[in-house]
C-alpha positions in Angstrom: 12.1 61.7 -37.1 10.3 61.7 -33.8 12.1 60.9 -30.6 10.4 60.8 -27.2 12.5 60.5 -24.1 11.1 59.7 -20.6 7.9 61.7 -21.3 5.5 62.2 -18.4 2.4 64.4 -18.0 -0.3 64.5 -15.4 -3.8 65.4 -16.7 -6.7 65.6 -14.2 -6.9 62.1 -12.7 -4.7 60.5 -15.4 -1.0 60.5 -16.1 1.3 59.5 -19.0 4.2 57.8 -17.2 7.8 57.8 -18.5 7.2 57.0 -22.1 10.2 56.6 -24.5 9.7 56.0 -28.2 11.4 56.4 -31.5 9.5 56.8 -34.8 11.6 56.6 -38.0 11.4 58.9 -41.0 8.9 57.7 -43.5 7.3 55.2 -41.1 3.6 54.5 -40.7 3.5 54.2 -37.0 0.3 53.3 -35.1 -0.3 53.8 -31.4 -2.8 51.3 -30.3 -4.7 51.1 -27.0 -8.1 51.0 -25.4 -10.2 54.2 -24.9 -8.7 56.3 -22.1 -5.2 54.9 -22.5 -3.6 58.3 -23.1 -3.2 58.1 -26.9 -4.6 61.5 -27.7 -2.7 63.2 -24.9 0.5 61.7 -26.2 -0.3 63.0 -29.7 -1.1 66.5 -28.4 2.2 66.6 -26.5 4.1 65.7 -29.7 2.1 68.4 -31.5 3.0 71.0 -28.9 -0.5 71.6 -27.6 0.6 70.8 -24.1 4.0 70.7 -22.4 5.2 67.6 -20.5 5.9 67.6 -16.8 9.2 65.9 -17.6 11.0 64.4 -20.5 11.9 65.6 -24.0 10.5 65.6 -27.5 12.8 65.8 -30.5 11.7 66.2 -34.1 14.4 65.5 -36.7 17.0 65.9 -34.0 15.8 69.3 -32.8 14.3 69.6 -29.3 10.7 71.0 -29.5 9.5 70.0 -26.0 8.3 73.4 -24.9 8.0 75.1 -28.3 4.6 76.3 -29.6 2.8 74.1 -32.1 3.8 76.1 -35.2 7.4 75.3 -34.4 6.9 71.5 -34.5 6.7 71.3 -38.3 3.8 68.9 -38.5 0.0 68.8 -39.0 -2.7 67.3 -36.8 -6.0 65.9 -38.1 -8.5 65.3 -35.3 -11.1 62.6 -35.0 -13.9 65.0 -35.9 -11.8 66.7 -38.7 -12.5 70.1 -37.1 -13.7 71.8 -40.3 -15.1 75.3 -40.1 -18.9 74.9 -40.8 -19.4 78.5 -42.0 -16.6 78.2 -44.6 -16.7 76.4 -48.0 -14.5 73.5 -48.7 -12.2 75.8 -50.6 -12.0 78.3 -47.7 -11.2 75.5 -45.3 -8.3 74.4 -47.4 -7.1 78.0 -47.9 -7.1 78.4 -44.1 -4.3 75.8 -43.9 -2.5 77.7 -46.7 -2.8 81.0 -44.8 -1.2 79.4 -41.7 1.9 78.6 -43.8 1.6 81.7 -46.0 1.0 79.7 -49.2 -0.8 81.6 -51.9 -0.6 79.3 -54.9 -4.1 78.3 -56.1 -2.4 75.7 -58.3 -1.3 73.9 -55.1 -4.9 73.9 -53.8 -6.3 72.5 -57.1 -3.5 69.9 -57.2 -4.4 68.6 -53.7 -8.2 68.8 -54.4 -7.8 66.8 -57.6 -5.5 64.2 -55.9 -8.1 63.7 -53.1 -11.0 63.8 -55.6 -12.8 66.7 -53.9 -12.4 69.3 -56.6 -16.1 69.1 -57.4 -16.8 69.9 -53.7 -14.9 73.2 -53.4 -18.0 75.3 -53.2 -19.9 73.0 -50.8 -20.0 73.4 -47.0 -18.9 70.8 -44.5 -22.3 70.0 -43.0 -23.5 69.0 -46.5 -20.6 66.4 -46.9 -20.5 62.7 -46.0 -18.0 61.5 -43.3 -15.6 60.3 -46.0 -15.8 63.6 -47.9 -15.1 65.6 -44.6 -12.1 63.4 -44.0 -10.7 64.2 -47.4 -11.2 67.9 -46.9 -9.4 67.8 -43.6 -6.5 65.9 -45.2 -6.4 68.4 -48.1 -6.2 71.3 -45.5 -3.3 69.5 -43.9 -1.4 68.3 -47.0 -1.6 71.6 -48.9 1.2 72.8 -46.5 3.6 70.0 -47.6 4.1 68.6 -44.1 6.8 66.0 -43.3 4.8 64.6 -40.4 1.1 63.8 -40.2 -0.6 63.1 -36.9 -4.0 61.3 -37.1 -6.3 61.0 -34.1 -8.7 58.1 -34.7 -9.2 59.2 -38.3 -11.5 56.3 -39.4 -13.7 55.9 -36.3 -16.6 58.0 -37.5 -16.8 56.3 -40.9 -19.0 53.4 -41.9 -17.2 50.1 -42.7 -17.3 50.5 -46.5 -16.0 54.1 -46.3 -13.3 53.0 -43.8 -11.9 50.6 -46.3 -11.5 53.2 -49.0 -10.1 55.7 -46.4 -7.5 53.1 -45.3 -6.4 52.8 -48.9 -6.2 56.5 -49.3 -4.1 57.0 -46.2 -1.7 54.3 -47.2 -1.4 55.7 -50.7 -0.8 59.2 -49.3 1.9 57.8 -47.0 3.7 56.0 -49.9 3.5 58.8 -52.5 4.1 61.7 -50.3 6.8 59.9 -48.3 5.2 61.1 -45.1 6.0 60.1 -41.5 2.6 59.2 -40.1 1.7 58.8 -36.5 -1.9 57.3 -36.3 -3.7 56.5 -33.1 -6.6 54.0 -32.9 -8.3 51.5 -30.6 -9.2 49.4 -33.7 -7.0 46.3 -34.0 -7.9 45.5 -37.6 -7.0 49.1 -38.6 -3.6 48.8 -36.8 -2.8 45.4 -38.2 -3.5 46.5 -41.8 -1.9 49.9 -41.8 1.1 49.9 -39.4 4.8 49.4 -40.2 5.2 49.2 -36.4 2.8 49.5 -33.5 3.1 50.8 -29.9 0.6 49.5 -27.4 -0.3 52.0 -24.6 -2.4 51.1 -21.6 -3.2 53.2 -18.6 -0.6 55.8 -19.6 2.2 53.3 -19.9 4.0 52.0 -23.0 3.6 48.2 -22.8 5.0 46.9 -26.1 6.5 48.1 -29.4 6.9 45.9 -32.5 5.8 45.0 -36.0 2.1 43.9 -36.3 3.1 40.2 -36.2 4.9 40.6 -32.9 2.0 42.5 -31.3 -0.8 40.2 -32.4 1.0 36.9 -32.2 3.6 37.4 -29.4 2.2 39.8 -26.8 4.6 40.5 -23.9 2.1 40.2 -21.1 -1.5 39.2 -20.3 -2.9 42.7 -20.7 -1.7 42.9 -24.3 -2.8 39.3 -25.0 -6.3 39.9 -23.7 -6.5 43.2 -25.6 -5.5 41.8 -29.0 -7.8 38.8 -28.9 -6.3 35.9 -27.0 -9.7 35.1 -25.4 -8.7 31.7 -24.0 -6.4 32.1 -21.0 -5.3 28.8 -19.4 -3.2 28.8 -16.2 -0.9 25.9 -15.8 2.5 24.4 -15.1 5.2 23.1 -17.5 5.7 19.4 -16.8 8.1 18.7 -19.7 10.2 20.7 -22.2 11.9 19.2 -25.2 13.5 21.2 -28.1 10.9 24.0 -28.1 7.9 21.8 -27.3 6.3 22.2 -23.9 3.7 20.0 -22.1 1.6 22.1 -19.8 -0.7 20.7 -17.1 -3.8 22.9 -16.8 -6.4 21.6 -14.4 -6.9 17.9 -15.2 -5.8 18.3 -18.8 -2.4 18.4 -20.5 -1.8 20.5 -23.6 1.2 20.9 -26.0 2.6 24.3 -26.8 5.6 25.8 -28.5 7.9 27.7 -26.2 11.1 27.8 -24.2 10.4 27.4 -20.5 11.9 25.4 -17.7 10.1 22.4 -16.2 8.1 23.5 -13.2 7.5 27.0 -14.6 4.1 28.5 -13.7 2.7 29.9 -17.0 -0.3 31.3 -18.8 -1.2 29.7 -22.1 -3.1 32.0 -24.5 -5.1 30.8 -27.5 -7.1 32.7 -30.1 -10.7 31.5 -30.7 -10.1 31.4 -34.5 -7.2 29.0 -34.0 -9.4 26.3 -32.6 -10.7 23.7 -35.1 -14.0 22.0 -34.1 -14.6 18.4 -35.3 -17.0 15.6 -34.6 -14.0 13.2 -34.6 -10.5 13.4 -33.3 -8.6 13.7 -36.6 -5.1 12.3 -37.1 -3.0 15.2 -38.3 -0.3 17.7 -37.3 -2.7 19.1 -34.7 -1.2 18.0 -31.4 -4.0 19.0 -29.1 -7.4 17.3 -29.4 -9.7 17.8 -26.5 -13.1 16.2 -26.2 -15.9 18.3 -24.9 -19.5 19.4 -25.1 -20.9 22.6 -26.6 -22.4 24.8 -23.9 -23.3 28.0 -25.9 -23.6 29.2 -29.5 -23.8 32.8 -30.8 -24.3 33.6 -34.4 -22.3 36.7 -35.5 -23.2 37.2 -39.2 -21.0 34.9 -41.3 -19.2 33.6 -38.1 -20.3 31.6 -35.1 -18.8 31.7 -31.6 -18.9 28.4 -29.8 -18.2 27.8 -26.1 -17.0 24.3 -25.4 -16.5 22.6 -22.0 -13.5 20.3 -22.2 -12.8 20.2 -18.5 -11.5 23.7 -19.3 -13.8 26.3 -21.1 -12.7 27.2 -24.6 -14.2 29.8 -27.0 -13.9 28.9 -30.6 -14.8 30.9 -33.7 -15.9 29.1 -36.9 -17.8 29.9 -40.0 -21.5 29.7 -40.0 -21.4 27.1 -42.8 -19.1 24.8 -40.7 -21.5 25.1 -37.8 -24.5 24.2 -39.9 -22.7 21.2 -41.5 -21.6 19.8 -38.1 -24.9 20.5 -36.5 -23.4 22.7 -33.7 -25.8 23.5 -30.9 -25.7 23.3 -27.1 -25.3 19.7 -25.8 -23.5 18.4 -28.8 -20.3 16.4 -28.2 -17.3 17.9 -30.1 -13.5 17.9 -30.3 -11.7 21.1 -29.9 -8.4 20.9 -31.7 -5.4 23.3 -32.0 -1.8 23.3 -32.9 1.0 23.6 -30.4 2.3 26.6 -32.4 -1.1 28.4 -31.9 -0.5 28.5 -28.1 1.3 31.6 -26.8 3.0 30.9 -23.5 4.0 33.5 -20.9 5.3 33.2 -17.4 
């Protein structure tokens, strides 16, 4: 549905650099990256708001690289929803209809009822909640029966409870309307829940494309690994390799990991804090790594507790508050940090 070929664009002191990407028809595709990565610029290029310096954009096989936005056959919903404050909800939706020369009031009422905003038609945007404003912006977009929906950080301004219902709404829209959705965000939870596939963009470059499991469990390099939450980064050397099981020397310690590397390879071993089990004793189980250490810091984060453990290497663990209380976790306590070989992601 959308094909991007070797796309580049300089913008002030920033540049998108040689991006190539294919988004399939009916796919819910998320572009994920930190603030300032170039996500919105890419979306605006696809929408036709800017022209690239080089490369091509095709929509449904037709090149639209330098065509004006109205020729791109899509709709764009900005982060702030961009509603007209001096117009009622009904007038805002009708604006979208006028752009496509749609006159049917039945269509307006159908969309308003579907999005549960029919009772708001005479209200004005500044009197609406963030979630209601989002629904009005979606109604203005969907009333034109687009095939492609571009969403720029659509949930970032919403409170957590409203975000949850908004996610459900967008996924329902995608499924029922058979839309191709291109959604940009810096929120990893949002990307993991919503995406069929994800593209990670950093510093204007496309780093990795894959299904959520690939992005969050098998990052291709240290930049992606750090971004998606592999907080523990251990540098080491493979000292043995046997049928997918590696032994890695890191400092004065040896850990086991799953992987396929040659003996002698210099590697990084990445480990998520939530994949570390803390225990007062070294349990006998399928967990191959059990490192004795001492707690150095503890932070309470609501229902979770972040624990820093010095095992000769420093590890960050994330456990439940109840577990921390039951084990009496506080600085100075002796503890075992345990993790499975399969929880360690190894890169050269």
